[in-house]
DSSP file (Angstrom, degrees, kcal/mol; ACC not computed):
  #  RESIDUE AA STRUCTURE BP1 BP2  ACC     N-H-->O    O-->H-N    N-H-->O    O-->H-N    TCO  KAPPA ALPHA  PHI   PSI    X-CA   Y-CA   Z-CA
    1    1 A M              0   0    0      0, 0.0     2,-0.5     0, 0.0    38,-0.2   0.000 360.0 360.0 360.0 129.7   -1.7   21.3  -55.5
    2    2 A K  E     -A   38   0A   0     36,-3.4    36,-2.5     2,-0.0     2,-0.5  -0.837 360.0-148.6-101.4 134.2   -4.5   19.0  -56.7
    3    3 A A  E     -A   37   0A   0     -2,-0.5     2,-0.5    34,-0.2    34,-0.2  -0.877  14.4-170.3 -99.2 129.0   -7.9   18.9  -54.9
    4    4 A I  E     -A   36   0A   0     32,-2.9    32,-2.4    -2,-0.5     2,-0.1  -0.982  24.7-120.9-124.5 127.4   -9.7   15.6  -55.0
    5    5 A E  E  >  -A   35   0A   0     -2,-0.5     4,-2.2    30,-0.2    30,-0.3  -0.420  15.6-139.3 -64.5 134.4  -13.3   15.1  -53.8
    6    6 A K  H  > S+     0   0    0     28,-2.9     4,-2.3     1,-0.2     5,-0.2   0.892 103.6  53.3 -62.7 -37.6  -13.4   12.6  -51.0
    7    7 A A  H  > S+     0   0    0     27,-0.4     4,-2.0     2,-0.2    -1,-0.2   0.895 109.4  48.0 -65.4 -37.6  -16.6   11.1  -52.5
    8    8 A A  H  > S+     0   0    0      2,-0.2     4,-2.7     1,-0.2    -1,-0.2   0.883 110.6  52.6 -67.2 -38.2  -14.9   10.6  -55.9
    9    9 A L  H  X S+     0   0    0     -4,-2.2     4,-2.1     2,-0.2    -2,-0.2   0.920 108.8  49.3 -64.0 -44.3  -11.9    9.1  -54.1
   10   10 A E  H  X S+     0   0    0     -4,-2.3     4,-0.9     2,-0.2    -2,-0.2   0.902 112.0  48.5 -61.0 -44.2  -14.2    6.6  -52.3
   11   11 A R  H >X S+     0   0    0     -4,-2.0     3,-0.7     1,-0.2     4,-0.5   0.915 111.1  50.1 -64.9 -41.9  -15.9    5.7  -55.6
   12   12 A A  H >X S+     0   0    0     -4,-2.7     3,-1.4     1,-0.2     4,-0.9   0.870 101.7  62.7 -64.0 -35.8  -12.6    5.2  -57.3
   13   13 A A  H 3< S+     0   0    0     -4,-2.1     3,-0.3     1,-0.3    -1,-0.2   0.806  95.9  60.1 -60.2 -29.5  -11.4    2.9  -54.5
   14   14 A K  H << S+     0   0    0     -4,-0.9    -1,-0.3    -3,-0.7    -2,-0.2   0.749 111.6  39.5 -69.5 -23.8  -14.1    0.4  -55.3
   15   15 A E  H << S+     0   0    0     -3,-1.4    -1,-0.2    -4,-0.5    -2,-0.2   0.499 106.8  76.0-102.8  -7.4  -12.8    0.0  -58.8
   16   16 A R  S  < S-     0   0    0     -4,-0.9     3,-0.1    -3,-0.3     5,-0.1  -0.503  91.9 -79.1-101.6 169.1   -9.1    0.0  -57.9
   17   17 A P    >   -     0   0    0      0, 0.0     3,-1.9     0, 0.0     4,-0.3  -0.184  61.4 -79.3 -65.0 162.2   -6.8   -2.7  -56.4
   18   18 A K  T 3  S+     0   0    0      1,-0.2    -4,-0.0     2,-0.1    -5,-0.0  -0.360 120.0  31.5 -60.2 138.6   -6.8   -3.3  -52.7
   19   19 A G  T 3> S+     0   0    0     -3,-0.1     4,-2.3    -6,-0.1    -1,-0.2   0.321  82.5 117.2  93.8  -5.9   -4.7   -0.7  -50.9
   20   20 A Y  H <> S+     0   0    0     -3,-1.9     4,-2.7     1,-0.2     5,-0.2   0.936  75.5  46.5 -59.5 -49.1   -5.5    2.1  -53.4
   21   21 A L  H  > S+     0   0    0     -4,-0.3     4,-2.7     1,-0.2    -1,-0.2   0.920 113.8  48.3 -63.3 -43.1   -7.2    4.4  -50.9
   22   22 A E  H  > S+     0   0    0      2,-0.2     4,-1.5     1,-0.2    -1,-0.2   0.897 111.5  51.6 -63.5 -40.6   -4.5    3.9  -48.3
   23   23 A D  H  < S+     0   0    0     -4,-2.3     4,-0.4     2,-0.2     3,-0.3   0.947 113.2  43.3 -61.6 -50.9   -1.9    4.6  -50.9
   24   24 A V  H >< S+     0   0    0     -4,-2.7     3,-2.0     1,-0.2     4,-0.3   0.938 112.0  53.5 -61.7 -47.0   -3.6    7.8  -52.1
   25   25 A L  H >< S+     0   0    0     -4,-2.7     3,-1.3     1,-0.3    -1,-0.2   0.782  96.5  67.2 -62.3 -27.5   -4.2    9.0  -48.5
   26   26 A S  T 3< S+     0   0    0     -4,-1.5    -1,-0.3    -3,-0.3    -2,-0.2   0.665 101.9  49.1 -67.1 -14.2   -0.6    8.6  -47.6
   27   27 A F  T <  S+     0   0    0     -3,-2.0    12,-0.5    -4,-0.4    -1,-0.2   0.410  80.7 124.3-101.8  -0.9    0.2   11.5  -50.0
   28   28 A V  E <   -B   38   0A   0     -3,-1.3    10,-0.2    -4,-0.3     3,-0.1  -0.439  36.5-175.3 -68.2 128.5   -2.4   13.9  -48.6
   29   29 A V  E     -     0   0A   0      8,-3.1     2,-0.3     1,-0.4    -1,-0.2   0.821  68.2 -18.5 -87.8 -41.7   -1.0   17.2  -47.6
   30   30 A S  E     -B   37   0A   0      7,-1.1     7,-2.9     2,-0.0    -1,-0.4  -0.959  61.1-162.4-157.8 170.2   -4.2   18.6  -46.2
   31   31 A S  E     -B   36   0A   0     -2,-0.3     5,-0.2     5,-0.2     2,-0.2  -0.977   5.3-163.6-153.1 165.0   -7.9   18.2  -46.3
   32   32 A D        -     0   0    0      3,-2.5    -2,-0.0    -2,-0.3     5,-0.0  -0.645  55.4 -69.4-134.1-162.7  -11.2   19.9  -45.6
   33   33 A E  S    S+     0   0    0     -2,-0.2     3,-0.1     1,-0.2   -27,-0.0   0.826 129.7  18.8 -64.7 -30.9  -14.7   18.5  -45.2
   34   34 A T  S    S+     0   0    0      1,-0.1   -28,-2.9   -28,-0.1   -27,-0.4   0.598 120.5  46.0-115.7 -13.9  -15.1   17.6  -48.9
   35   35 A H  E     -A    5   0A   0    -30,-0.3    -3,-2.5   -29,-0.1     2,-0.3  -0.905  53.2-150.2-132.2 155.0  -11.6   17.4  -50.4
   36   36 A V  E     -AB   4  31A   0    -32,-2.4   -32,-2.9    -2,-0.3     2,-0.4  -0.924  23.0-140.8-116.9 154.1   -8.1   16.1  -49.9
   37   37 A F  E     +AB   3  30A   0     -7,-2.9    -8,-3.1    -2,-0.3    -7,-1.1  -0.957  19.2 179.9-122.6 130.4   -5.1   17.9  -51.3
   38   38 A I  E     -AB   2  28A   0    -36,-2.5   -36,-3.4    -2,-0.4   -10,-0.1  -0.975  36.1-101.9-129.9 141.1   -2.1   16.3  -52.9
   39   39 A E     >  -     0   0    0    -12,-0.5     4,-2.5    -2,-0.4     5,-0.2  -0.296  35.8-117.3 -57.9 146.0    1.0   17.9  -54.4
   40   40 A N  H  > S+     0   0    0      1,-0.2     4,-2.5     2,-0.2     5,-0.2   0.911 111.8  51.2 -54.5 -49.7    0.9   18.0  -58.2
   41   41 A D  H  > S+     0   0    0      1,-0.2     4,-2.0     2,-0.2    -1,-0.2   0.918 113.3  44.7 -58.6 -45.1    4.0   15.7  -58.7
   42   42 A E  H  > S+     0   0    0      2,-0.2     4,-2.6     1,-0.2    -1,-0.2   0.862 110.0  55.4 -68.1 -35.8    2.6   13.1  -56.3
   43   43 A Y  H  X S+     0   0    0     -4,-2.5     4,-2.6     1,-0.2    -1,-0.2   0.936 110.5  45.5 -58.6 -46.6   -0.8   13.3  -57.9
   44   44 A Y  H  X S+     0   0    0     -4,-2.5     4,-2.4     2,-0.2    -2,-0.2   0.847 111.0  53.2 -71.4 -33.2    0.7   12.5  -61.3
   45   45 A L  H  X S+     0   0    0     -4,-2.0     4,-2.6    -5,-0.2    -1,-0.2   0.950 112.1  45.3 -62.3 -47.8    2.9    9.7  -59.9
   46   46 A L  H  X S+     0   0    0     -4,-2.6     4,-2.5     2,-0.2    -2,-0.2   0.908 111.6  52.1 -61.0 -43.1   -0.2    8.1  -58.4
   47   47 A R  H  X S+     0   0    0     -4,-2.6     4,-0.7     1,-0.2    -1,-0.2   0.935 112.5  45.3 -60.5 -46.6   -2.2    8.6  -61.6
   48   48 A D  H ><>S+     0   0    0     -4,-2.4     5,-3.4     1,-0.2     3,-0.7   0.904 111.1  53.9 -61.8 -42.3    0.5    6.9  -63.6
   49   49 A K  H ><5S+     0   0    0     -4,-2.6     3,-1.3     1,-0.2     5,-0.3   0.933 111.9  43.0 -60.2 -46.8    0.9    4.1  -61.1
   50   50 A Y  H 3<5S+     0   0    0     -4,-2.5    -1,-0.2     1,-0.3    -2,-0.2   0.510 111.5  54.7 -83.6  -3.3   -2.8    3.2  -61.2
   51   51 A N  T <<5S-     0   0    0     -4,-0.7    -1,-0.3    -3,-0.7    -2,-0.2   0.235 118.4-110.4-105.0   9.5   -3.0    3.5  -65.0
   52   52 A G  T < 5S+     0   0    0     -3,-1.3    -3,-0.2    -4,-0.2    -2,-0.1   0.753  84.4 121.0  72.6  26.8   -0.1    1.0  -65.3
   53   53 A K      < +     0   0    0     -5,-3.4     2,-0.4    -6,-0.2    -4,-0.2   0.256  58.7  64.1-105.4  13.9    2.4    3.6  -66.6
   54   54 A T        -     0   0    0     -6,-0.5    -2,-0.1    -5,-0.3    -9,-0.0  -0.985  43.7-176.8-138.9 149.4    5.1    3.2  -63.9
   55   55 A D        +     0   0    0     -2,-0.4    -1,-0.1     2,-0.1    -6,-0.0  -0.021  62.0  91.6-127.4  27.3    7.4    0.5  -62.7
   56   56 A F  S    S-     0   0    0      2,-0.0     2,-0.2     0, 0.0    32,-0.1  -0.887  80.5-100.6-124.1 156.0    9.0    2.3  -59.8
   57   57 A P        -     0   0    0      0, 0.0    33,-0.1     0, 0.0    34,-0.1  -0.515  18.9-157.5 -74.7 138.3    8.1    2.5  -56.1
   58   58 A L  S    S+     0   0    0     -2,-0.2     2,-0.4    32,-0.1   -12,-0.1   0.607  76.6  61.0 -88.0 -12.2    6.2    5.6  -54.9
   59   59 A H  S    S+     0   0    0     31,-0.1     3,-0.1     4,-0.1    76,-0.0  -0.881  70.7  81.3-115.8 148.5    7.3    5.1  -51.3
   60   60 A G  S  > S-     0   0    0     -2,-0.4     4,-2.0     1,-0.1     3,-0.3  -0.919  91.1 -44.6 150.9-172.5   10.8    5.1  -49.9
   61   61 A P  H  > S+     0   0    0      0, 0.0     4,-2.6     0, 0.0     5,-0.2   0.828 129.3  55.3 -56.6 -37.2   13.6    7.5  -48.9
   62   62 A G  H  > S+     0   0    0     24,-0.3     4,-2.5     2,-0.2    25,-0.1   0.900 107.8  48.3 -65.4 -41.3   13.2    9.7  -51.9
   63   63 A T  H  > S+     0   0    0     -3,-0.3     4,-2.2    23,-0.3    -1,-0.2   0.900 112.0  50.1 -63.3 -41.6    9.5   10.3  -51.2
   64   64 A H  H  X S+     0   0    0     -4,-2.0     4,-2.2     2,-0.2    -2,-0.2   0.922 112.3  46.3 -64.4 -45.1   10.2   11.1  -47.5
   65   65 A L  H  X S+     0   0    0     -4,-2.6     4,-2.6     1,-0.2     5,-0.2   0.914 110.2  54.4 -63.8 -41.4   12.9   13.5  -48.5
   66   66 A H  H  X S+     0   0    0     -4,-2.5     4,-1.8     1,-0.2    -2,-0.2   0.914 110.9  45.8 -56.8 -46.2   10.7   15.1  -51.1
   67   67 A R  H  X S+     0   0    0     -4,-2.2     4,-1.3     2,-0.2    -1,-0.2   0.883 110.8  52.0 -66.2 -40.5    8.0   15.7  -48.4
   68   68 A M  H  X S+     0   0    0     -4,-2.2     4,-0.6     1,-0.2     3,-0.3   0.924 111.4  47.0 -64.5 -43.6   10.4   17.1  -45.9
   69   69 A L  H ><>S+     0   0    0     -4,-2.6     5,-2.5     1,-0.2     3,-1.1   0.868 106.4  58.7 -67.1 -33.4   11.8   19.6  -48.4
   70   70 A A  H ><5S+     0   0    0     -4,-1.8     3,-1.7     1,-0.3    -1,-0.2   0.835  97.3  61.3 -64.6 -30.3    8.2   20.6  -49.4
   71   71 A R  H 3<5S+     0   0    0     -4,-1.3    -1,-0.3    -3,-0.3    -2,-0.2   0.753 103.5  50.6 -66.6 -22.0    7.6   21.5  -45.8
   72   72 A F  T <<5S-     0   0    0     -3,-1.1    -1,-0.3    -4,-0.6    -2,-0.2   0.363 127.1-102.7 -92.7   5.4   10.3   24.1  -46.2
   73   73 A G  T < 5S+     0   0    0     -3,-1.7     2,-0.8     1,-0.2    -3,-0.2   0.560  82.3 132.6  86.8   7.4    8.7   25.4  -49.3
   74   74 A I      < +     0   0    0     -5,-2.5     2,-0.3    -6,-0.1    -1,-0.2  -0.836  30.9 168.9 -98.3 105.3   11.2   23.6  -51.6
   75   75 A R        -     0   0    0     -2,-0.8     7,-0.1    -3,-0.1     2,-0.1  -0.808  35.6-104.9-118.5 154.9    9.1   21.9  -54.3
   76   76 A S        -     0   0    0     -2,-0.3     2,-0.3   -10,-0.1   -35,-0.1  -0.372  37.3-172.5 -75.2 158.2   10.1   20.1  -57.5
   77   77 A S    >   -     0   0    0     -2,-0.1     3,-1.0   -36,-0.0     6,-0.3  -0.826  42.2 -97.0-139.9 176.3    9.4   21.8  -60.8
   78   78 A S  T 3  S+     0   0    0     -2,-0.3    -2,-0.0     1,-0.2    -1,-0.0   0.666 120.3  59.4 -72.1 -15.5    9.6   21.0  -64.4
   79   79 A Q  T 3  S+     0   0    0      2,-0.0     2,-0.2     3,-0.0    -1,-0.2   0.453  98.6  68.6 -91.6  -1.3   13.1   22.6  -64.6
   80   80 A C  S <  S-     0   0    0     -3,-1.0     3,-0.3     1,-0.0     4,-0.2  -0.716  75.1-131.1-118.7 167.9   14.7   20.4  -61.9
   81   81 A A  S  > S+     0   0    0     -2,-0.2     4,-2.3     1,-0.2     5,-0.2   0.191  73.9 113.0 -98.1  15.3   15.7   16.8  -61.7
   82   82 A C  H  > S+     0   0    0      1,-0.2     4,-2.5     2,-0.2     5,-0.2   0.901  73.3  50.0 -57.5 -47.0   14.0   16.4  -58.3
   83   83 A R  H  > S+     0   0    0     -6,-0.3     4,-2.1    -3,-0.3    -1,-0.2   0.930 113.0  45.2 -61.4 -46.1   11.3   14.0  -59.4
   84   84 A S  H  > S+     0   0    0      1,-0.2     4,-2.1     2,-0.2    -1,-0.2   0.841 114.2  50.3 -66.5 -32.5   13.7   11.6  -61.2
   85   85 A R  H  X S+     0   0    0     -4,-2.3     4,-2.5     2,-0.2    -1,-0.2   0.830 108.2  52.4 -74.7 -32.0   16.1   11.7  -58.2
   86   86 A M  H  X S+     0   0    0     -4,-2.5     4,-2.1    -5,-0.2   -24,-0.3   0.916 111.5  47.0 -65.5 -43.2   13.2   11.0  -55.8
   87   87 A I  H  X S+     0   0    0     -4,-2.1     4,-2.5     2,-0.2    -2,-0.2   0.914 110.5  52.4 -64.4 -43.9   12.4    7.9  -57.9
   88   88 A Q  H  X S+     0   0    0     -4,-2.1     4,-2.6     1,-0.2    -2,-0.2   0.932 109.3  49.0 -58.1 -47.5   16.0    6.9  -58.0
   89   89 A M  H  X S+     0   0    0     -4,-2.5     4,-2.1     1,-0.2    -1,-0.2   0.895 110.9  50.7 -60.0 -39.4   16.3    7.0  -54.2
   90   90 A N  H  < S+     0   0    0     -4,-2.1    -1,-0.2     2,-0.2    -2,-0.2   0.897 110.4  49.5 -65.4 -38.9   13.1    5.0  -53.9
   91   91 A K  H  < S+     0   0    0     -4,-2.5    -2,-0.2     1,-0.2    -1,-0.2   0.905 111.1  49.9 -65.5 -40.8   14.5    2.4  -56.3
   92   92 A W  H  X S-     0   0    0     -4,-2.6     4,-1.1    -5,-0.2    -2,-0.2   0.863  98.3-159.4 -63.8 -35.0   17.7    2.2  -54.3
   93   93 A G  H  X  -     0   0    0     -4,-2.1     4,-2.0    -5,-0.2     5,-0.2  -0.262  42.6 -51.5  78.3-175.4   15.8    1.8  -51.1
   94   94 A C  H  > S+     0   0    0      2,-0.2     4,-2.1     1,-0.2    -1,-0.2   0.938 138.2  46.7 -64.7 -48.6   17.3    2.5  -47.7
   95   95 A D  H  > S+     0   0    0      1,-0.2     4,-2.0     2,-0.2    -1,-0.2   0.913 113.7  48.4 -63.2 -42.7   20.5    0.5  -48.1
   96   96 A G  H  X S+     0   0    0     -4,-1.1     4,-1.7     1,-0.2    -1,-0.2   0.843 109.0  53.4 -65.1 -34.8   21.2    1.9  -51.5
   97   97 A C  H  < S+     0   0    0     -4,-2.0     7,-0.2     2,-0.2    -1,-0.2   0.896 108.8  50.0 -66.1 -39.7   20.6    5.5  -50.3
   98   98 A E  H >< S+     0   0    0     -4,-2.1     3,-1.0     1,-0.2     4,-0.2   0.902 111.3  48.6 -64.6 -39.5   23.1    4.9  -47.5
   99   99 A E  H 3< S+     0   0    0     -4,-2.0    -1,-0.2     1,-0.2    -2,-0.2   0.792 119.5  39.0 -69.3 -28.3   25.6    3.6  -50.1
  100  100 A N  T 3X S+     0   0    0     -4,-1.7     4,-2.2     1,-0.2     3,-0.4   0.034  79.0 124.0-107.3  23.1   24.9    6.6  -52.3
  101  101 A F  H <> S+     0   0    0     -3,-1.0     4,-2.3     1,-0.3     5,-0.2   0.896  73.1  50.1 -53.0 -50.5   24.7    9.1  -49.5
  102  102 A D  H  > S+     0   0    0      1,-0.2     4,-2.1    -4,-0.2    -1,-0.3   0.849 109.2  52.4 -63.5 -34.1   27.4   11.4  -50.9
  103  103 A T  H  > S+     0   0    0     -3,-0.4     4,-2.4     2,-0.2    -1,-0.2   0.925 109.4  49.4 -66.1 -42.4   25.8   11.4  -54.3
  104  104 A I  H  X S+     0   0    0     -4,-2.2     4,-2.2    -7,-0.2    -2,-0.2   0.911 110.4  49.9 -62.6 -42.6   22.4   12.5  -52.7
  105  105 A I  H  X S+     0   0    0     -4,-2.3     4,-2.3     1,-0.2    -1,-0.2   0.886 110.3  51.1 -64.3 -37.5   24.1   15.3  -50.8
  106  106 A E  H  X S+     0   0    0     -4,-2.1     4,-3.0     2,-0.2    -2,-0.2   0.897 107.0  53.1 -65.8 -39.4   25.8   16.4  -54.0
  107  107 A W  H  X S+     0   0    0     -4,-2.4     4,-2.5     2,-0.2     5,-0.2   0.939 110.5  47.9 -58.0 -46.3   22.4   16.4  -55.8
  108  108 A L  H  X S+     0   0    0     -4,-2.2     4,-2.6     2,-0.2     5,-0.2   0.911 112.1  49.8 -61.7 -43.6   21.0   18.7  -53.0
  109  109 A K  H  X S+     0   0    0     -4,-2.3     4,-2.1     1,-0.2    -2,-0.2   0.945 111.9  47.7 -60.9 -49.3   24.1   21.0  -53.2
  110  110 A Q  H  X S+     0   0    0     -4,-3.0     4,-2.3     1,-0.2    -2,-0.2   0.910 113.8  46.6 -61.0 -43.0   23.7   21.3  -57.0
  111  111 A E  H  X S+     0   0    0     -4,-2.5     4,-1.9     2,-0.2    -1,-0.2   0.891 110.8  51.6 -69.1 -38.7   20.0   22.0  -56.8
  112  112 A S  H  X>S+     0   0    0     -4,-2.6     5,-3.2    -5,-0.2     4,-0.8   0.881 111.2  48.5 -66.1 -35.0   20.4   24.5  -54.1
  113  113 A S  H ><5S+     0   0    0     -4,-2.1     3,-0.6    -5,-0.2    -2,-0.2   0.916 110.1  51.8 -66.7 -43.7   23.0   26.3  -56.1
  114  114 A R  H 3<5S+     0   0    0     -4,-2.3    -2,-0.2     1,-0.2    -1,-0.2   0.840 116.0  40.9 -61.8 -33.3   20.8   26.3  -59.2
  115  115 A R  H 3<5S-     0   0    0     -4,-1.9    -1,-0.2    -5,-0.1    -2,-0.2   0.527 112.5-116.7 -93.3  -7.3   17.9   27.8  -57.2
  116  116 A G  T <<5 +     0   0    0     -4,-0.8    -3,-0.2    -3,-0.6    -4,-0.1   0.825  65.5 144.1  74.3  31.8   20.1   30.3  -55.2
  117  117 A I      < -     0   0    0     -5,-3.2    -1,-0.3    -6,-0.2    -2,-0.1  -0.876  58.4-106.2-102.3 134.9   19.3   28.7  -51.9
  118  118 A P        -     0   0    0      0, 0.0     2,-0.5     0, 0.0    -5,-0.0  -0.341  32.8-139.3 -58.3 135.0   22.0   28.6  -49.3
  119  119 A F        -     0   0    0    -10,-0.0     2,-0.6     4,-0.0   -10,-0.1  -0.873  17.7-173.1-103.1 127.2   23.4   25.0  -48.9
  120  120 A I    >>  -     0   0    0     -2,-0.5     4,-2.5     1,-0.2     3,-0.5  -0.926   8.9-161.3-118.7 102.1   24.1   23.8  -45.3
  121  121 A A  H 3> S+     0   0    0     -2,-0.6     4,-2.6     1,-0.3     5,-0.2   0.881  88.7  53.1 -55.5 -43.9   25.8   20.5  -45.6
  122  122 A S  H 3> S+     0   0    0      1,-0.2     4,-1.9     2,-0.2    -1,-0.3   0.891 111.1  47.0 -62.8 -37.3   25.1   19.4  -42.0
  123  123 A L  H <> S+     0   0    0     -3,-0.5     4,-2.5     2,-0.2    -1,-0.2   0.927 110.6  52.5 -67.7 -43.6   21.3   20.2  -42.5
  124  124 A A  H  X S+     0   0    0     -4,-2.5     4,-2.3     1,-0.2    -2,-0.2   0.910 109.6  49.4 -56.9 -44.4   21.3   18.3  -45.8
  125  125 A K  H  X S+     0   0    0     -4,-2.6     4,-2.5    -5,-0.2    -1,-0.2   0.889 110.3  49.9 -65.2 -39.4   22.9   15.2  -44.1
  126  126 A V  H  X S+     0   0    0     -4,-1.9     4,-2.4    -5,-0.2    -1,-0.2   0.921 111.3  49.2 -64.4 -42.1   20.4   15.3  -41.3
  127  127 A L  H  X S+     0   0    0     -4,-2.5     4,-2.4     2,-0.2    -2,-0.2   0.915 112.9  46.6 -63.3 -43.4   17.5   15.5  -43.8
  128  128 A V  H  X S+     0   0    0     -4,-2.3     4,-2.4     2,-0.2    -2,-0.2   0.934 113.6  47.5 -67.8 -46.1   18.8   12.6  -45.9
  129  129 A R  H  X S+     0   0    0     -4,-2.5     4,-2.4     1,-0.2    -1,-0.2   0.894 112.9  49.7 -61.9 -37.5   19.4   10.4  -42.8
  130  130 A R  H  X S+     0   0    0     -4,-2.4     4,-2.8    -5,-0.2    -1,-0.2   0.895 108.6  52.8 -67.6 -38.8   16.0   11.3  -41.4
  131  131 A A  H  X S+     0   0    0     -4,-2.4     4,-2.3     2,-0.2    -2,-0.2   0.918 110.7  47.5 -61.0 -43.8   14.4   10.4  -44.8
  132  132 A I  H  X S+     0   0    0     -4,-2.4     4,-2.6     2,-0.2    -2,-0.2   0.924 112.6  49.2 -63.5 -44.7   16.1    7.0  -44.7
  133  133 A A  H  X S+     0   0    0     -4,-2.4     4,-2.5     2,-0.2    -2,-0.2   0.897 110.3  50.2 -62.2 -42.2   15.1    6.4  -41.1
  134  134 A K  H  X S+     0   0    0     -4,-2.8     4,-2.8     2,-0.2    -1,-0.2   0.918 111.0  49.5 -61.5 -43.0   11.4    7.3  -41.9
  135  135 A A  H  X S+     0   0    0     -4,-2.3     4,-2.5     2,-0.2    -2,-0.2   0.920 111.1  49.5 -64.3 -42.9   11.5    4.9  -44.9
  136  136 A R  H  X S+     0   0    0     -4,-2.6     4,-2.0     2,-0.2    -1,-0.2   0.934 112.0  48.4 -58.8 -45.3   12.9    2.1  -42.7
  137  137 A K  H  X S+     0   0    0     -4,-2.5     4,-1.5     1,-0.2    -2,-0.2   0.932 111.8  48.5 -63.2 -44.7   10.3    2.7  -40.1
  138  138 A A  H  X S+     0   0    0     -4,-2.8     4,-1.4     1,-0.2    -1,-0.2   0.883 110.6  52.8 -63.7 -37.0    7.5    2.7  -42.7
  139  139 A G  H  X S+     0   0    0     -4,-2.5     4,-2.8     1,-0.2    -1,-0.2   0.848 104.3  55.6 -66.0 -33.4    8.9   -0.5  -44.1
  140  140 A E  H  < S+     0   0    0     -4,-2.0    -1,-0.2     1,-0.2    -2,-0.2   0.834 104.7  53.1 -65.9 -33.2    8.9   -2.1  -40.7
  141  141 A K  H  < S+     0   0    0     -4,-1.5    -1,-0.2     2,-0.2    -2,-0.2   0.867 114.5  41.6 -69.5 -35.7    5.2   -1.4  -40.4
  142  142 A V  H  <        0   0    0     -4,-1.4    -2,-0.2     1,-0.2    -1,-0.2   0.915 360.0 360.0 -76.4 -44.4    4.5   -3.1  -43.7
  143  143 A G     <        0   0    0     -4,-2.8    -1,-0.2    -5,-0.1    -2,-0.2   0.474 360.0 360.0 -77.5 360.0    6.8   -6.1  -43.3
């Protein structure tokens, strides 16, 4: 978890493109009086995005699924393909994730097996559908 000073974030926003602050704040997991806290993976994705090192969307069904799994304590690590799969889902967008629904479920099954976590297909399907729905809803607000 990365802690970012709110004052430093405000200063950085003045030098970054419009929408930077809102983008960063959308990834905040928690905050206190002086800091906001962002998961390490999302911090590095944001850093790369604003340093011109990424060509993929940071928001979408993959990001929503990533956040939902994190609430259950299931976080990506350097040993898993979670980050690249999150990015792939974001690239596919909602329609593409629906078309590749079985592939995404298989990814979750493989990763749960690798981690020794029980896999419940019905729960995985609910989570993926919910992630797609959340991404659609977020897209409607923007568009």
